[in-house]
PDB file of the backbone (N, CA, C, O) and the ligand in Angstrom, with CONECT records:
HET     ZN  A 101       1
ATOM      1  N   MET A   1       3.051   5.389  -8.216  1.00  0.00           N
ATOM      2  CA  MET A   1       2.262   6.568  -7.756  1.00  0.00           C
ATOM      3  C   MET A   1       3.258   7.502  -7.664  1.00  0.00           C
ATOM      4  O   MET A   1       3.990   7.311  -6.693  1.00  0.00           O
ATOM      5  N   GLY A   2       3.556   8.514  -8.390  1.00  0.00           N
ATOM      6  CA  GLY A   2       4.175   9.494  -8.139  1.00  0.00           C
ATOM      7  C   GLY A   2       5.867   9.044  -8.440  1.00  0.00           C
ATOM      8  O   GLY A   2       6.811   9.834  -8.464  1.00  0.00           O
ATOM      9  N   CYS A   3       5.902   8.195  -8.563  1.00  0.00           N
ATOM     10  CA  CYS A   3       7.490   7.783  -8.844  1.00  0.00           C
ATOM     11  C   CYS A   3       7.804   7.216 -10.066  1.00  0.00           C
ATOM     12  O   CYS A   3       7.020   6.453 -10.631  1.00  0.00           O
ATOM     13  N   ARG A   4       8.999   7.554 -10.576  1.00  0.00           N
ATOM     14  CA  ARG A   4       9.177   7.263 -11.824  1.00  0.00           C
ATOM     15  C   ARG A   4       9.485   5.664 -12.301  1.00  0.00           C
ATOM     16  O   ARG A   4       9.384   5.233 -13.449  1.00  0.00           O
ATOM     17  N   GLY A   5       9.889   4.903 -11.086  1.00  0.00           N
ATOM     18  CA  GLY A   5      10.134   3.569 -11.475  1.00  0.00           C
ATOM     19  C   GLY A   5       8.888   2.746 -12.055  1.00  0.00           C
ATOM     20  O   GLY A   5       7.699   2.877 -11.761  1.00  0.00           O
ATOM     21  N   ARG A   6       9.330   2.093 -12.723  1.00  0.00           N
ATOM     22  CA  ARG A   6       8.587   0.839 -13.252  1.00  0.00           C
ATOM     23  C   ARG A   6       8.629  -0.675 -12.611  1.00  0.00           C
ATOM     24  O   ARG A   6       9.697  -1.271 -12.473  1.00  0.00           O
ATOM     25  N   GLU A   7       7.543  -1.156 -12.286  1.00  0.00           N
ATOM     26  CA  GLU A   7       7.491  -2.273 -11.578  1.00  0.00           C
ATOM     27  C   GLU A   7       6.184  -3.263 -12.183  1.00  0.00           C
ATOM     28  O   GLU A   7       5.125  -2.749 -12.544  1.00  0.00           O
ATOM     29  N   PRO A   8       6.386  -4.467 -12.223  1.00  0.00           N
ATOM     30  CA  PRO A   8       5.251  -5.153 -12.531  1.00  0.00           C
ATOM     31  C   PRO A   8       4.185  -5.278 -11.709  1.00  0.00           C
ATOM     32  O   PRO A   8       4.379  -5.121 -10.504  1.00  0.00           O
ATOM     33  N   GLN A   9       2.996  -5.549 -12.144  1.00  0.00           N
ATOM     34  CA  GLN A   9       1.699  -5.355 -11.366  1.00  0.00           C
ATOM     35  C   GLN A   9       1.987  -6.178 -10.142  1.00  0.00           C
ATOM     36  O   GLN A   9       1.509  -5.688  -9.119  1.00  0.00           O
ATOM     37  N   SER A  10       2.557  -7.153 -10.005  1.00  0.00           N
ATOM     38  CA  SER A  10       2.534  -7.888  -8.847  1.00  0.00           C
ATOM     39  C   SER A  10       3.184  -7.203  -7.555  1.00  0.00           C
ATOM     40  O   SER A  10       2.974  -7.412  -6.360  1.00  0.00           O
ATOM     41  N   ALA A  11       4.067  -6.292  -8.221  1.00  0.00           N
ATOM     42  CA  ALA A  11       4.655  -5.560  -7.080  1.00  0.00           C
ATOM     43  C   ALA A  11       4.220  -4.465  -6.573  1.00  0.00           C
ATOM     44  O   ALA A  11       4.921  -3.730  -5.878  1.00  0.00           O
ATOM     45  N   LEU A  12       2.674  -4.177  -6.953  1.00  0.00           N
ATOM     46  CA  LEU A  12       1.895  -3.108  -6.553  1.00  0.00           C
ATOM     47  C   LEU A  12       0.937  -3.646  -5.303  1.00  0.00           C
ATOM     48  O   LEU A  12       0.455  -4.777  -5.346  1.00  0.00           O
ATOM     49  N   LEU A  13       0.694  -2.724  -4.162  1.00  0.00           N
ATOM     50  CA  LEU A  13      -0.253  -2.792  -3.394  1.00  0.00           C
ATOM     51  C   LEU A  13      -1.437  -2.162  -3.786  1.00  0.00           C
ATOM     52  O   LEU A  13      -1.308  -1.066  -4.330  1.00  0.00           O
ATOM     53  N   ARG A  14      -2.499  -2.586  -3.640  1.00  0.00           N
ATOM     54  CA  ARG A  14      -3.842  -1.904  -3.995  1.00  0.00           C
ATOM     55  C   ARG A  14      -4.260  -1.623  -2.537  1.00  0.00           C
ATOM     56  O   ARG A  14      -4.193  -2.434  -1.613  1.00  0.00           O
ATOM     57  N   PHE A  15      -4.779  -0.126  -2.460  1.00  0.00           N
ATOM     58  CA  PHE A  15      -5.459   0.231  -1.024  1.00  0.00           C
ATOM     59  C   PHE A  15      -6.914   0.972  -1.681  1.00  0.00           C
ATOM     60  O   PHE A  15      -7.050   1.502  -2.784  1.00  0.00           O
ATOM     61  N   VAL A  16      -7.757   0.828  -0.762  1.00  0.00           N
ATOM     62  CA  VAL A  16      -8.979   1.513  -0.804  1.00  0.00           C
ATOM     63  C   VAL A  16      -9.131   2.074   0.341  1.00  0.00           C
ATOM     64  O   VAL A  16      -8.449   1.761   1.317  1.00  0.00           O
ATOM     65  N   ALA A  17     -10.311   3.232   0.364  1.00  0.00           N
ATOM     66  CA  ALA A  17     -10.818   3.722   1.748  1.00  0.00           C
ATOM     67  C   ALA A  17     -12.128   3.133   1.814  1.00  0.00           C
ATOM     68  O   ALA A  17     -12.924   3.186   0.876  1.00  0.00           O
ATOM     69  N   ASP A  18     -12.359   2.565   2.926  1.00  0.00           N
ATOM     70  CA  ASP A  18     -13.648   2.110   3.369  1.00  0.00           C
ATOM     71  C   ASP A  18     -14.712   3.219   3.699  1.00  0.00           C
ATOM     72  O   ASP A  18     -14.316   4.382   3.768  1.00  0.00           O
ATOM     73  N   PRO A  19     -16.031   2.931   3.905  1.00  0.00           N
ATOM     74  CA  PRO A  19     -16.771   4.019   3.916  1.00  0.00           C
ATOM     75  C   PRO A  19     -16.554   4.838   5.286  1.00  0.00           C
ATOM     76  O   PRO A  19     -17.023   5.975   5.338  1.00  0.00           O
ATOM     77  N   GLY A  20     -15.985   4.406   6.203  1.00  0.00           N
ATOM     78  CA  GLY A  20     -15.561   5.109   7.306  1.00  0.00           C
ATOM     79  C   GLY A  20     -14.352   5.760   7.105  1.00  0.00           C
ATOM     80  O   GLY A  20     -13.773   6.239   8.080  1.00  0.00           O
ATOM     81  N   GLN A  21     -13.784   5.871   5.761  1.00  0.00           N
ATOM     82  CA  GLN A  21     -12.701   6.800   5.382  1.00  0.00           C
ATOM     83  C   GLN A  21     -11.550   6.348   6.093  1.00  0.00           C
ATOM     84  O   GLN A  21     -10.685   7.143   6.461  1.00  0.00           O
ATOM     85  N   GLU A  22     -11.469   4.869   6.355  1.00  0.00           N
ATOM     86  CA  GLU A  22     -10.345   4.182   6.860  1.00  0.00           C
ATOM     87  C   GLU A  22      -9.662   3.590   5.611  1.00  0.00           C
ATOM     88  O   GLU A  22     -10.320   3.214   4.640  1.00  0.00           O
ATOM     89  N   LEU A  23      -8.492   3.531   5.663  1.00  0.00           N
ATOM     90  CA  LEU A  23      -7.712   2.679   4.715  1.00  0.00           C
ATOM     91  C   LEU A  23      -7.559   1.464   4.802  1.00  0.00           C
ATOM     92  O   LEU A  23      -7.456   0.964   5.922  1.00  0.00           O
ATOM     93  N   ARG A  24      -7.508   0.722   3.721  1.00  0.00           N
ATOM     94  CA  ARG A  24      -7.595  -0.813   3.891  1.00  0.00           C
ATOM     95  C   ARG A  24      -6.643  -1.254   2.617  1.00  0.00           C
ATOM     96  O   ARG A  24      -6.691  -0.805   1.472  1.00  0.00           O
ATOM     97  N   LEU A  25      -5.741  -2.292   3.167  1.00  0.00           N
ATOM     98  CA  LEU A  25      -4.966  -3.050   1.957  1.00  0.00           C
ATOM     99  C   LEU A  25      -6.012  -3.954   1.267  1.00  0.00           C
ATOM    100  O   LEU A  25      -6.611  -4.745   1.995  1.00  0.00           O
ATOM    101  N   ASP A  26      -6.299  -3.931  -0.042  1.00  0.00           N
ATOM    102  CA  ASP A  26      -6.831  -4.781  -0.937  1.00  0.00           C
ATOM    103  C   ASP A  26      -5.938  -6.150  -1.381  1.00  0.00           C
ATOM    104  O   ASP A  26      -5.567  -6.241  -2.551  1.00  0.00           O
ATOM    105  N   SER A  27      -5.694  -6.931  -0.659  1.00  0.00           N
ATOM    106  CA  SER A  27      -4.690  -7.887  -1.190  1.00  0.00           C
ATOM    107  C   SER A  27      -5.336  -8.713  -2.215  1.00  0.00           C
ATOM    108  O   SER A  27      -4.611  -9.330  -2.996  1.00  0.00           O
ATOM    109  N   GLU A  28      -6.450  -8.789  -2.297  1.00  0.00           N
ATOM    110  CA  GLU A  28      -7.245  -9.692  -3.432  1.00  0.00           C
ATOM    111  C   GLU A  28      -7.487  -8.852  -4.450  1.00  0.00           C
ATOM    112  O   GLU A  28      -7.810  -9.423  -5.492  1.00  0.00           O
ATOM    113  N   ARG A  29      -7.429  -7.514  -4.491  1.00  0.00           N
ATOM    114  CA  ARG A  29      -7.668  -6.411  -5.514  1.00  0.00           C
ATOM    115  C   ARG A  29      -9.028  -6.691  -5.949  1.00  0.00           C
ATOM    116  O   ARG A  29      -9.262  -6.833  -7.149  1.00  0.00           O
ATOM    117  N   ARG A  30     -10.035  -6.792  -4.984  1.00  0.00           N
ATOM    118  CA  ARG A  30     -11.386  -7.233  -5.052  1.00  0.00           C
ATOM    119  C   ARG A  30     -12.312  -6.312  -4.609  1.00  0.00           C
ATOM    120  O   ARG A  30     -13.513  -6.373  -4.875  1.00  0.00           O
ATOM    121  N   LEU A  31     -11.751  -5.404  -3.897  1.00  0.00           N
ATOM    122  CA  LEU A  31     -12.928  -4.589  -2.947  1.00  0.00           C
ATOM    123  C   LEU A  31     -13.335  -3.418  -4.140  1.00  0.00           C
ATOM    124  O   LEU A  31     -12.561  -2.965  -4.983  1.00  0.00           O
ATOM    125  N   PRO A  32     -14.570  -3.120  -3.985  1.00  0.00           N
ATOM    126  CA  PRO A  32     -14.850  -2.047  -4.877  1.00  0.00           C
ATOM    127  C   PRO A  32     -14.588  -0.670  -4.579  1.00  0.00           C
ATOM    128  O   PRO A  32     -14.194  -0.286  -3.477  1.00  0.00           O
ATOM    129  N   GLY A  33     -14.791   0.018  -5.492  1.00  0.00           N
ATOM    130  CA  GLY A  33     -14.525   1.354  -5.339  1.00  0.00           C
ATOM    131  C   GLY A  33     -12.985   1.881  -5.985  1.00  0.00           C
ATOM    132  O   GLY A  33     -12.173   1.135  -6.534  1.00  0.00           O
ATOM    133  N   ARG A  34     -12.842   3.202  -5.787  1.00  0.00           N
ATOM    134  CA  ARG A  34     -11.494   3.773  -6.373  1.00  0.00           C
ATOM    135  C   ARG A  34     -10.313   3.135  -5.343  1.00  0.00           C
ATOM    136  O   ARG A  34     -10.308   3.086  -4.113  1.00  0.00           O
ATOM    137  N   GLY A  35      -9.245   2.634  -6.397  1.00  0.00           N
ATOM    138  CA  GLY A  35      -8.261   2.048  -5.661  1.00  0.00           C
ATOM    139  C   GLY A  35      -6.964   3.060  -5.820  1.00  0.00           C
ATOM    140  O   GLY A  35      -6.888   3.898  -6.718  1.00  0.00           O
ATOM    141  N   ALA A  36      -6.086   2.877  -4.937  1.00  0.00           N
ATOM    142  CA  ALA A  36      -4.846   3.693  -4.981  1.00  0.00           C
ATOM    143  C   ALA A  36      -3.727   2.467  -5.065  1.00  0.00           C
ATOM    144  O   ALA A  36      -3.759   1.497  -4.307  1.00  0.00           O
ATOM    145  N   TYR A  37      -2.844   2.641  -5.990  1.00  0.00           N
ATOM    146  CA  TYR A  37      -1.758   1.630  -6.198  1.00  0.00           C
ATOM    147  C   TYR A  37      -0.489   2.325  -5.847  1.00  0.00           C
ATOM    148  O   TYR A  37      -0.205   3.492  -6.115  1.00  0.00           O
ATOM    149  N   LEU A  38       0.248   1.434  -5.201  1.00  0.00           N
ATOM    150  CA  LEU A  38       1.577   1.838  -4.456  1.00  0.00           C
ATOM    151  C   LEU A  38       2.487   0.821  -4.564  1.00  0.00           C
ATOM    152  O   LEU A  38       2.209  -0.310  -4.164  1.00  0.00           O
ATOM    153  N   HIS A  39       3.937   1.194  -5.245  1.00  0.00           N
ATOM    154  CA  HIS A  39       4.843   0.036  -5.350  1.00  0.00           C
ATOM    155  C   HIS A  39       5.327  -0.467  -3.959  1.00  0.00           C
ATOM    156  O   HIS A  39       5.551   0.254  -2.987  1.00  0.00           O
ATOM    157  N   ALA A  40       5.432  -1.603  -4.008  1.00  0.00           N
ATOM    158  CA  ALA A  40       5.831  -2.612  -2.552  1.00  0.00           C
ATOM    159  C   ALA A  40       7.086  -2.345  -2.231  1.00  0.00           C
ATOM    160  O   ALA A  40       7.800  -3.301  -1.926  1.00  0.00           O
ATOM    161  N   ARG A  41       7.643  -0.992  -2.224  1.00  0.00           N
ATOM    162  CA  ARG A  41       9.007  -0.814  -1.899  1.00  0.00           C
ATOM    163  C   ARG A  41       9.003   0.321  -0.856  1.00  0.00           C
ATOM    164  O   ARG A  41       8.080   1.135  -0.863  1.00  0.00           O
ATOM    165  N   SER A  42      10.022   0.403   0.054  1.00  0.00           N
ATOM    166  CA  SER A  42       9.894   1.218   1.158  1.00  0.00           C
ATOM    167  C   SER A  42      10.165   2.550   0.726  1.00  0.00           C
ATOM    168  O   SER A  42       9.606   3.433   1.376  1.00  0.00           O
ATOM    169  N   GLU A  43      10.926   2.908  -0.260  1.00  0.00           N
ATOM    170  CA  GLU A  43      11.113   4.161  -0.894  1.00  0.00           C
ATOM    171  C   GLU A  43       9.737   4.866  -1.387  1.00  0.00           C
ATOM    172  O   GLU A  43       9.376   6.015  -1.134  1.00  0.00           O
ATOM    173  N   CYS A  44       9.144   4.002  -2.062  1.00  0.00           N
ATOM    174  CA  CYS A  44       7.865   4.467  -2.675  1.00  0.00           C
ATOM    175  C   CYS A  44       7.117   4.695  -1.598  1.00  0.00           C
ATOM    176  O   CYS A  44       6.690   5.847  -1.523  1.00  0.00           O
ATOM    177  N   VAL A  45       6.776   3.851  -0.604  1.00  0.00           N
ATOM    178  CA  VAL A  45       5.799   3.873   0.538  1.00  0.00           C
ATOM    179  C   VAL A  45       5.997   5.058   1.273  1.00  0.00           C
ATOM    180  O   VAL A  45       5.037   5.729   1.652  1.00  0.00           O
ATOM    181  N   GLU A  46       7.397   5.433   1.549  1.00  0.00           N
ATOM    182  CA  GLU A  46       7.779   6.531   2.391  1.00  0.00           C
ATOM    183  C   GLU A  46       7.475   7.690   1.705  1.00  0.00           C
ATOM    184  O   GLU A  46       7.022   8.585   2.419  1.00  0.00           O
ATOM    185  N   GLN A  47       7.594   7.944   0.501  1.00  0.00           N
ATOM    186  CA  GLN A  47       7.136   8.967  -0.388  1.00  0.00           C
ATOM    187  C   GLN A  47       5.945   9.351  -0.278  1.00  0.00           C
ATOM    188  O   GLN A  47       5.622  10.512  -0.025  1.00  0.00           O
ATOM    189  N   ALA A  48       4.951   8.147  -0.509  1.00  0.00           N
ATOM    190  CA  ALA A  48       3.652   8.210  -0.511  1.00  0.00           C
ATOM    191  C   ALA A  48       2.951   8.930   0.818  1.00  0.00           C
ATOM    192  O   ALA A  48       1.974   9.678   0.804  1.00  0.00           O
ATOM    193  N   LEU A  49       3.720   8.497   1.961  1.00  0.00           N
ATOM    194  CA  LEU A  49       3.188   8.896   2.967  1.00  0.00           C
ATOM    195  C   LEU A  49       3.495  10.407   3.483  1.00  0.00           C
ATOM    196  O   LEU A  49       2.761  11.093   4.195  1.00  0.00           O
ATOM    197  N   LYS A  50       4.799  10.759   2.930  1.00  0.00           N
ATOM    198  CA  LYS A  50       5.144  12.063   3.142  1.00  0.00           C
ATOM    199  C   LYS A  50       4.315  13.034   2.544  1.00  0.00           C
ATOM    200  O   LYS A  50       3.981  14.088   3.084  1.00  0.00           O
ATOM    201  N   ARG A  51       3.934  12.592   1.227  1.00  0.00           N
ATOM    202  CA  ARG A  51       3.348  13.494   0.259  1.00  0.00           C
ATOM    203  C   ARG A  51       1.702  13.205   0.440  1.00  0.00           C
ATOM    204  O   ARG A  51       0.890  13.817  -0.254  1.00  0.00           O
ATOM    205  N   ARG A  52       1.321  12.285   1.364  1.00  0.00           N
ATOM    206  CA  ARG A  52      -0.081  12.145   1.408  1.00  0.00           C
ATOM    207  C   ARG A  52      -0.791  11.884   0.003  1.00  0.00           C
ATOM    208  O   ARG A  52      -1.817  12.459  -0.358  1.00  0.00           O
ATOM    209  N   SER A  53      -0.137  10.990  -0.688  1.00  0.00           N
ATOM    210  CA  SER A  53      -0.590  10.954  -2.036  1.00  0.00           C
ATOM    211  C   SER A  53      -1.626   9.793  -2.078  1.00  0.00           C
ATOM    212  O   SER A  53      -2.347   9.699  -3.072  1.00  0.00           O
ATOM    213  N   LEU A  54      -1.735   8.946  -1.102  1.00  0.00           N
ATOM    214  CA  LEU A  54      -2.977   8.183  -1.071  1.00  0.00           C
ATOM    215  C   LEU A  54      -4.198   8.670  -0.932  1.00  0.00           C
ATOM    216  O   LEU A  54      -5.118   8.469  -1.723  1.00  0.00           O
ATOM    217  N   GLY A  55      -4.261   9.408   0.201  1.00  0.00           N
ATOM    218  CA  GLY A  55      -5.545  10.319   0.279  1.00  0.00           C
ATOM    219  C   GLY A  55      -6.012  11.071  -0.861  1.00  0.00           C
ATOM    220  O   GLY A  55      -7.215  11.072  -1.123  1.00  0.00           O
ATOM    221  N   ARG A  56      -5.075  11.795  -1.658  1.00  0.00           N
ATOM    222  CA  ARG A  56      -5.368  12.364  -2.718  1.00  0.00           C
ATOM    223  C   ARG A  56      -5.937  11.480  -3.923  1.00  0.00           C
ATOM    224  O   ARG A  56      -6.863  11.807  -4.665  1.00  0.00           O
ATOM    225  N   ALA A  57      -5.249  10.376  -3.965  1.00  0.00           N
ATOM    226  CA  ALA A  57      -5.624   9.416  -5.112  1.00  0.00           C
ATOM    227  C   ALA A  57      -6.798   9.017  -4.841  1.00  0.00           C
ATOM    228  O   ALA A  57      -7.587   9.006  -5.786  1.00  0.00           O
ATOM    229  N   LEU A  58      -7.277   8.580  -3.530  1.00  0.00           N
ATOM    230  CA  LEU A  58      -8.621   8.295  -3.144  1.00  0.00           C
ATOM    231  C   LEU A  58      -9.709   9.190  -3.047  1.00  0.00           C
ATOM    232  O   LEU A  58     -10.900   8.926  -2.884  1.00  0.00           O
ATOM    233  N   LYS A  59      -9.098  10.382  -3.179  1.00  0.00           N
ATOM    234  CA  LYS A  59     -10.178  11.438  -2.924  1.00  0.00           C
ATOM    235  C   LYS A  59     -10.775  11.528  -1.666  1.00  0.00           C
ATOM    236  O   LYS A  59     -11.993  11.705  -1.644  1.00  0.00           O
ATOM    237  N   THR A  60     -10.157  11.442  -0.606  1.00  0.00           N
ATOM    238  CA  THR A  60     -10.877  11.100   0.763  1.00  0.00           C
ATOM    239  C   THR A  60      -9.658  11.720   1.780  1.00  0.00           C
ATOM    240  O   THR A  60      -8.450  11.855   1.587  1.00  0.00           O
ATOM    241  N   ARG A  61     -10.357  11.975   2.725  1.00  0.00           N
ATOM    242  CA  ARG A  61      -9.466  12.544   3.872  1.00  0.00           C
ATOM    243  C   ARG A  61      -9.209  11.263   4.951  1.00  0.00           C
ATOM    244  O   ARG A  61     -10.041  11.025   5.827  1.00  0.00           O
ATOM    245  N   LEU A  62      -8.123  10.559   4.818  1.00  0.00           N
ATOM    246  CA  LEU A  62      -7.789   9.567   5.652  1.00  0.00           C
ATOM    247  C   LEU A  62      -7.735   9.622   6.981  1.00  0.00           C
ATOM    248  O   LEU A  62      -7.284  10.662   7.460  1.00  0.00           O
ATOM    249  N   GLY A  63      -8.134   8.636   7.820  1.00  0.00           N
ATOM    250  CA  GLY A  63      -8.014   8.805   9.174  1.00  0.00           C
ATOM    251  C   GLY A  63      -6.489   8.706   9.488  1.00  0.00           C
ATOM    252  O   GLY A  63      -5.670   8.408   8.619  1.00  0.00           O
ATOM    253  N   PRO A  64      -6.111   9.009  10.958  1.00  0.00           N
ATOM    254  CA  PRO A  64      -4.751   9.065  11.359  1.00  0.00           C
ATOM    255  C   PRO A  64      -4.319   7.611  11.267  1.00  0.00           C
ATOM    256  O   PRO A  64      -3.095   7.491  11.227  1.00  0.00           O
ATOM    257  N   ALA A  65      -5.058   6.391  11.220  1.00  0.00           N
ATOM    258  CA  ALA A  65      -4.553   4.975  11.050  1.00  0.00           C
ATOM    259  C   ALA A  65      -4.057   4.791   9.981  1.00  0.00           C
ATOM    260  O   ALA A  65      -3.394   3.755   9.952  1.00  0.00           O
ATOM    261  N   ALA A  66      -4.085   5.452   8.887  1.00  0.00           N
ATOM    262  CA  ALA A  66      -3.924   5.177   7.542  1.00  0.00           C
ATOM    263  C   ALA A  66      -2.460   4.891   7.264  1.00  0.00           C
ATOM    264  O   ALA A  66      -2.172   3.999   6.466  1.00  0.00           O
ATOM    265  N   ASP A  67      -1.570   5.556   7.843  1.00  0.00           N
ATOM    266  CA  ASP A  67       0.066   5.443   7.697  1.00  0.00           C
ATOM    267  C   ASP A  67       0.348   3.851   8.225  1.00  0.00           C
ATOM    268  O   ASP A  67       0.938   2.978   7.588  1.00  0.00           O
ATOM    269  N   GLY A  68      -0.146   3.755   9.347  1.00  0.00           N
ATOM    270  CA  GLY A  68       0.143   2.561   9.762  1.00  0.00           C
ATOM    271  C   GLY A  68      -0.541   1.208   9.094  1.00  0.00           C
ATOM    272  O   GLY A  68      -0.089   0.082   9.303  1.00  0.00           O
ATOM    273  N   VAL A  69      -1.709   1.480   8.251  1.00  0.00           N
ATOM    274  CA  VAL A  69      -1.962   0.202   7.681  1.00  0.00           C
ATOM    275  C   VAL A  69      -1.157   0.126   6.364  1.00  0.00           C
ATOM    276  O   VAL A  69      -0.999  -0.924   5.742  1.00  0.00           O
ATOM    277  N   VAL A  70      -0.664   1.319   5.995  1.00  0.00           N
ATOM    278  CA  VAL A  70       0.387   1.126   4.871  1.00  0.00           C
ATOM    279  C   VAL A  70       1.814   0.397   5.384  1.00  0.00           C
ATOM    280  O   VAL A  70       2.277  -0.521   4.707  1.00  0.00           O
ATOM    281  N   LEU A  71       2.437   0.811   6.513  1.00  0.00           N
ATOM    282  CA  LEU A  71       3.440   0.274   6.932  1.00  0.00           C
ATOM    283  C   LEU A  71       3.430  -1.281   7.263  1.00  0.00           C
ATOM    284  O   LEU A  71       4.295  -2.089   6.927  1.00  0.00           O
ATOM    285  N   VAL A  72       2.261  -1.537   7.999  1.00  0.00           N
ATOM    286  CA  VAL A  72       1.763  -2.916   8.175  1.00  0.00           C
ATOM    287  C   VAL A  72       1.609  -3.665   6.784  1.00  0.00           C
ATOM    288  O   VAL A  72       2.052  -4.814   6.781  1.00  0.00           O
ATOM    289  N   ALA A  73       1.172  -3.300   5.859  1.00  0.00           N
ATOM    290  CA  ALA A  73       1.082  -3.916   4.669  1.00  0.00           C
ATOM    291  C   ALA A  73       2.570  -4.169   4.189  1.00  0.00           C
ATOM    292  O   ALA A  73       2.899  -5.301   3.835  1.00  0.00           O
ATOM    293  N   LEU A  74       3.377  -3.225   4.179  1.00  0.00           N
ATOM    294  CA  LEU A  74       4.722  -3.510   3.481  1.00  0.00           C
ATOM    295  C   LEU A  74       5.591  -4.380   4.329  1.00  0.00           C
ATOM    296  O   LEU A  74       6.439  -5.116   3.823  1.00  0.00           O
ATOM    297  N   ALA A  75       5.384  -4.298   5.628  1.00  0.00           N
ATOM    298  CA  ALA A  75       6.218  -5.157   6.292  1.00  0.00           C
ATOM    299  C   ALA A  75       5.773  -6.490   6.126  1.00  0.00           C
ATOM    300  O   ALA A  75       6.638  -7.336   5.900  1.00  0.00           O
ATOM    301  N   SER A  76       4.319  -6.917   6.212  1.00  0.00           N
ATOM    302  CA  SER A  76       3.828  -8.221   5.708  1.00  0.00           C
ATOM    303  C   SER A  76       4.548  -8.756   4.745  1.00  0.00           C
ATOM    304  O   SER A  76       5.077  -9.858   4.888  1.00  0.00           O
ATOM    305  N   LEU A  77       4.658  -8.030   3.628  1.00  0.00           N
ATOM    306  CA  LEU A  77       5.059  -8.181   2.449  1.00  0.00           C
ATOM    307  C   LEU A  77       6.489  -8.643   2.431  1.00  0.00           C
ATOM    308  O   LEU A  77       6.885  -9.635   1.820  1.00  0.00           O
ATOM    309  N   ASP A  78       7.267  -7.790   3.193  1.00  0.00           N
ATOM    310  CA  ASP A  78       8.741  -8.236   3.428  1.00  0.00           C
ATOM    311  C   ASP A  78       9.050  -9.533   3.882  1.00  0.00           C
ATOM    312  O   ASP A  78       9.931 -10.289   3.473  1.00  0.00           O
ATOM    313  N   GLN A  79       8.132  -9.717   4.871  1.00  0.00           N
ATOM    314  CA  GLN A  79       8.169 -10.995   5.718  1.00  0.00           C
ATOM    315  C   GLN A  79       8.061 -12.158   4.741  1.00  0.00           C
ATOM    316  O   GLN A  79       8.885 -13.071   4.688  1.00  0.00           O
ATOM    317  N   ALA A  80       6.916 -12.049   3.925  1.00  0.00           N
ATOM    318  CA  ALA A  80       6.580 -12.970   3.128  1.00  0.00           C
ATOM    319  C   ALA A  80       7.716 -13.439   1.996  1.00  0.00           C
ATOM    320  O   ALA A  80       7.858 -14.578   1.551  1.00  0.00           O
ATOM    321  N   ARG A  81       8.448 -12.303   1.671  1.00  0.00           N
ATOM    322  CA  ARG A  81       9.565 -12.371   0.749  1.00  0.00           C
ATOM    323  C   ARG A  81      10.868 -12.990   1.434  1.00  0.00           C
ATOM    324  O   ARG A  81      11.664 -13.671   0.787  1.00  0.00           O
ATOM    325  N   GLY A  82      11.009 -12.740   2.617  1.00  0.00           N
ATOM    326  CA  GLY A  82      12.043 -13.345   3.179  1.00  0.00           C
ATOM    327  C   GLY A  82      11.886 -14.831   3.652  1.00  0.00           C
ATOM    328  O   GLY A  82      12.889 -15.491   3.922  1.00  0.00           O
ATOM    329  N   GLU A  83      10.682 -15.328   3.745  1.00  0.00           N
ATOM    330  CA  GLU A  83      10.443 -16.620   3.933  1.00  0.00           C
ATOM    331  C   GLU A  83      10.858 -17.423   2.742  1.00  0.00           C
ATOM    332  O   GLU A  83      11.294 -18.565   2.887  1.00  0.00           O
ATOM    333  N   GLY A  84      10.737 -16.873   1.595  1.00  0.00           N
ATOM    334  CA  GLY A  84      11.017 -17.410   0.250  1.00  0.00           C
ATOM    335  C   GLY A  84      12.397 -17.599   0.052  1.00  0.00           C
ATOM    336  O   GLY A  84      12.811 -18.257  -0.903  1.00  0.00           O
ATOM    337  N   GLU A  85      13.236 -17.006   0.984  1.00  0.00           N
ATOM    338  CA  GLU A  85      14.529 -17.165   0.572  1.00  0.00           C
ATOM    339  C   GLU A  85      15.542 -17.934   1.581  1.00  0.00           C
ATOM    340  O   GLU A  85      16.653 -17.611   2.001  1.00  0.00           O
ATOM    341  N   GLY A  86      14.766 -19.026   1.797  1.00  0.00           N
ATOM    342  CA  GLY A  86      15.512 -20.076   2.548  1.00  0.00           C
ATOM    343  C   GLY A  86      15.892 -19.759   4.042  1.00  0.00           C
ATOM    344  O   GLY A  86      16.803 -20.401   4.564  1.00  0.00           O
ATOM    345  N   ALA A  87      15.154 -18.693   4.813  1.00  0.00           N
ATOM    346  CA  ALA A  87      15.090 -18.548   6.003  1.00  0.00           C
ATOM    347  C   ALA A  87      14.668 -19.644   6.724  1.00  0.00           C
ATOM    348  O   ALA A  87      13.728 -20.348   6.355  1.00  0.00           O
ATOM    349  N   ALA A  88      15.395 -19.859   7.875  1.00  0.00           N
ATOM    350  CA  ALA A  88      14.608 -21.085   8.784  1.00  0.00           C
ATOM    351  C   ALA A  88      13.297 -20.563   9.457  1.00  0.00           C
ATOM    352  O   ALA A  88      13.163 -19.453   9.972  1.00  0.00           O
ATOM    353  N   PRO A  89      12.265 -21.636   9.360  1.00  0.00           N
ATOM    354  CA  PRO A  89      10.927 -21.408   9.983  1.00  0.00           C
ATOM    355  C   PRO A  89      10.833 -20.832  11.150  1.00  0.00           C
ATOM    356  O   PRO A  89       9.728 -20.646  11.659  1.00  0.00           O
TER     357      PRO A  89
HETATM  358 ZN    ZN A 101       7.259   3.577  -6.896  1.00  0.00          ZN2+
END
């Protein structure tokens, strides 16, 4: 979204806005409604936050917690990757 990089589908995070206009990570990609996709890379996430592109993509005014939701999603993904690289449990 907004960046020119090409990533496989698996590297995309899907977000939806719930009825309370709060952003939610759709990790199963099953939540109904309009979704916004973001590359699971810190550069892309930071750009999206700076440009408010998630709110625009979802056509909603996201609450103040939205940025945190995105950052937590990215952090948990980074963590999952780290565990796959032979780090001690
Ligand atoms: Zn990107």
